[in-house]
Steps between C-alpha positions, in 0.01 A plus 500: 500500500710260703816619665765335711655578833832340592572377849876504549615247755846635554629333811778724618836317518646550846806722508648310793864411537694196610436306818756441770586142404744635242749301297678214672809385311516117495786379710788324322292370210734585212493144369122466498365473145323822407140503376585813300812706434471860385712799406447870438606863524351837592382781274414862577273753332693796360260737675594374849811626678612243755852636561446586867318173571767288331763647734300368797426157350698229682494122541275443195261205507223351282173384653214324323180667619148371436250783460144397577211651311253529782522533877821313590834659580795435273705186572852396403633174356817314598773528239876523474642788301814707457503865396783727387570785741467779244291590193381332285472254794520186286348214694435129480321260723303182535192354664561184694150484652142566388325807643379467858157363588392855586539575130388171344188456714390862513156570355628821345699512175868592514771591253869488585742783431875556536587773751843659551554626854770625731549252784619779726495293822656198323259235627419353153134600503305806405354595835465878524186537296211650699421834646376428857160664436470303178538177696207591727269555203611174338427318827145641492465382140611153610217499758243598236631228272473241777134598555435479126655153471280371785188631324624353175539156656141505634359632172675247274350216706161609360617517140487288193813593305489480119822419315426760233346844561129513417312796350257650751251786495339713773245783468461795741235774510642835602324791671536874437779531761699222334413240765392140433125478557422155367636213296391192308541124551802399712710815479760442769599840635147573614342524759819594686563796270146643504515866599880522496654815346559470128879517513519241777283232343678542167837447668370204700363352180844530339650306790229237471571440132868447578419244770240308299734473205754327730806552285795274547834666572609513136176663384551763769864540403425583137214732590660700780860500383380647173305766692218440256129528569283198553196569289150396599221594269243735647198613299291783639165602357195702597212342692132588541489458880857569611762759399675239291584132476852352510585161356837367617670219307814336632675166545513292814621163624329503840138389533301390808474132575149360469299580812751762621391791282372715787808453717721560194327834432510609865875440531597647162447862604717498819760301303499773233519777760799327662675501164404864453650591839825328414512664158420848637760475776768385257420804288536726803844345572610591148370857542665554840824340381512741210417806711756422772774365275498148644521356149847646457626373834693198354649714219659757732861437612524488878814430696514141620165411339424303182355686202400424141682634194335301221225259394434304182231696316454270201638164619300280735467148634197274494501174693276218376477224764292243305304424181172628649652839571654504152164438333336765719764751393463421129122529520520827694742648245257413223233714671729794571623808317855378558692381198738213572690365204661154513292400800521139378849513659344545844650234726451369850716676756664838448428699182670821389274743319548849359215748449505849354295790636204391283508149656619332185696213648735223392641197680880490509766239556695536823823572313344831390646808666271653765490877539444687827394864463664747738277769648470736792135494612187288524319676216780418258431129547121537493455706184163498327530486123232597247363229275674488163363349182732256323479696172631857519457586131271234353505452124244285321632210293348247263427171673350175376151405608621158617721681753215700651264201489721331763420787737123485468283373783342586832712650779383516863510864609272567801222302664223438247673714234755371247700647215445355152782513246413450133697480177533803273699625205851592622383505860239383748152603607452520877155501662596678820245543788345848509735611221327323213670362193853626429741421219868471597771506235791258510843629603633144493352154548429550874461877548204705376398863541230760442654847482175692545385315811851476653453125537762228459465125543788255534436127467707254701585138431501229764763231542330299224538799261121545486346841574433505876392857584505858386615820672302819437668841520286815501677823581619443860293185556611140460299182550476146368263228382575129467389303198218262585374389159574512130130551434309826518186465709153643458392741231854584393566135420203488266611811315877469488536330161248715318509848649791578732757716326342471157468819293148565379627512143542122517125462547225586256405856577134407463525324837561836667282731294303620801824616668580765240388861537533806720483496880482812714462656844493858625863566411637255243409304191633157402481353152542130419569447129537204266730489202628231268795425729405578858252625754614823667390720786545876499487673838668834582770519624575131431469546124442193286608143570408145409255318724550146625215297643441251779129429525340837588832658593703701249856623542829573327818294559702791636231682697441501875129563445216308341137530392186301566170520317156510654179380333141608540199273561482424127856369498636793301824677592395821678804626688878480524686516834862619507701341786814703580760464774332765718158565346208364302299677230170388354402588143151452358465385141349762272186410308 
């Protein structure tokens, strides 16, 4: 039986602080027309006692800080602002300039935040932000990044760059020690990875997939800011000659130019290793910073030195310089597990956005009140929240078929594997990879659930009010799929009008006569019965329930399991296979 492995390409966001350029207050520019004016206040969690810190907080200032999701240090933007000297530190301000070129032209994605700090040395910039040892490690990271960018420049000169990511497949043959022994066709990691330890080549392969995808900054922003996994499909199966065979499916934009295939392949591996070195060192910075308390350095009051009292946890700034960047952002959002409502309001220039801890976001007008959260340590501002499903206590409702029919279609899920959504009575049928056919009841017109399988699906509308993507919630997992077609492809398309979601009692029972009877194995017995009103299956401890059919697959609307039938050489039904969440059982039909 097929099974899947998941390669998680979590590129660790650097926990670096601000650089020494700081905030420079524009000189005597009160009459300059502002690009944006903003206002806000601070809030504090009831569980945090800041009494002692508030007594030390002097000369309050607001800085706009751009946090990069990658390997760049934080940078600040020029702005004018005024802040009250005591809680709740009401503030207002304005931007009179765009962000600096270091922010606009950076290859890494950035999101702006509002930071409240004590300008202890009264020089109008936040400049006491690094532990000395932290600076040395960041300087080393800068060197690794410089080496990586040089290799990137040479590698891209060999590339043909596709506008849209293309599906791609590679096959590896693995030995008993977990090493790559051989490969087929033009698999790119080999021969450089031949004989490498299993853990190393798998990590290098993860880096390679990231580089060949060549995400733009907004694609990276949605992926890494969400701290979600980037899923590539990996199928592993047994092999006659080798220990097993691995088929890797992923998406990529980078391909070798004609005639440069060999040079492309030879430079890809050192390019990937350079990225791996940068990634690994950034992870070590985060570990050392945590162990030695460097992360909390800017949050600790020190006499004569600046320190941070608060940051905006849920309010952020995006800057869109041009139409191309705007379109890239909208397309990246459509492929992400972020939820941004009202994104049709996205405008060129500064945008104010609010996101909750589940990354459900909304664009705001600049006259909205911004909130800065007060805290006393790094961890408070970097909390990791569990995934939450949108429905806490789902209740099934009646819903018209014409409502669910709008949701039907093909949704792009992973390379080579899509999700099919089909119409059903008071809900939808979902053909979900490696999970089979599931029925989800309607909670409203856009939210559906299956209680037994702990699955929820929320549909989202685009700016044209058409369904644009769906978000899948399963226990503590959240992912997305964008709608690519209103048609259902392949075998499902041929069957959808006649079989999907249709009770067997709506078909002449004579069509399924050979299904009825007893099925057994060493431990259990299953009985499939026909009556005047329905076809039922009895299986301890599941008891009796109505069967629904899709081709050779049988299931019940509210079950997280299903059944398939096997036939012998004469075409007669000879066995029934029970597919559960954690096990399979085969039952042979009694004579």
